[in-house]
N, C-alpha and C positions, 0 to 999 in steps of 0.2 A: 456567553455569546460567541458565536462562531468566529473563527479567525479568518480573514480574507487574504487568500494567497494572492501573490502578485499575478499568477497565471492560473486563474481558476479552472480553465478547461484542462489544462495540463495536469493540475492537481487531481481533479475528478477522474481523469483517465488513469493516473497512478493508482488511485484508491480502487477503481473498478477492476483494474488488472490484479491487484493484490487480492481482492476479495473473490474474483474468479479463480485465482490460482489456489486460494484457500478451499474453495469449494471443490476444485479438481482433485485436490490432495485428500478430500474427504475429511477435512478437519473442521469442527465446530469452533465458534469463537472462543469457547472456554477451553478448547484443546490448545489452540494457538496461544492464548493468554497463559496458559500453564507452562508452555515451552518457553515463553519469553519472561516468566516471572511477573507478569502484569495481572491486573484485574480484568475480568471479561468485559467489564463496563468501558475500559479503555479502548480495547478492540472495536466495540460497538460504536464508540464516539468518533473514531477515525473513519470507520467505514460508513457512517451516516453523515459525515461531513462536519459533524459538531467540532471536531478538533483536527488540527493539520498535523502530519507526521513531519518531524525533523529528519534530515538526511541520515542520521545515525539510526534512527528508529526504523526508517524505511529499509535500510540494509539489514537490520536485525530481524524484521518481519519476514523479508525475502528469505533470508537464511533459515528461519524457523519453519517456513513453508517448505523449504527445500528447493528453491529456485535462485538462479543467478540474478542478483539485483542489476548488474551492469547490462546483461543481455535483455532483461525485462524493459529497463528504461530505453535502451537503444530501440527495441521493437516499438515501444510507445511513441518515441520521438519521430521514428520514420513514419508510423501510421498518422501522427498529427501533422506531419509536414514540417516539423521543426528539427529534423536530423541534420547530419553534416551535409554541407552543400558540396 
């Protein structure tokens, strides 16, 4: 059963940004999973919303893709209108 995040729109935006970054890096789910030491199904489950990423997992995924997790989150928050006031 899917986990319900407190801020579903924000979680969806984070997952979409990570998925887009993975595609931009020309990585398949299996490639990313291999870099992380995870099963490909785990990558699929968070990308489809079946599973929520913990913050440490988010950071690990961003680093494995080759992107800055802080910069990505800042960009998402500004876009969502939830950034610093």
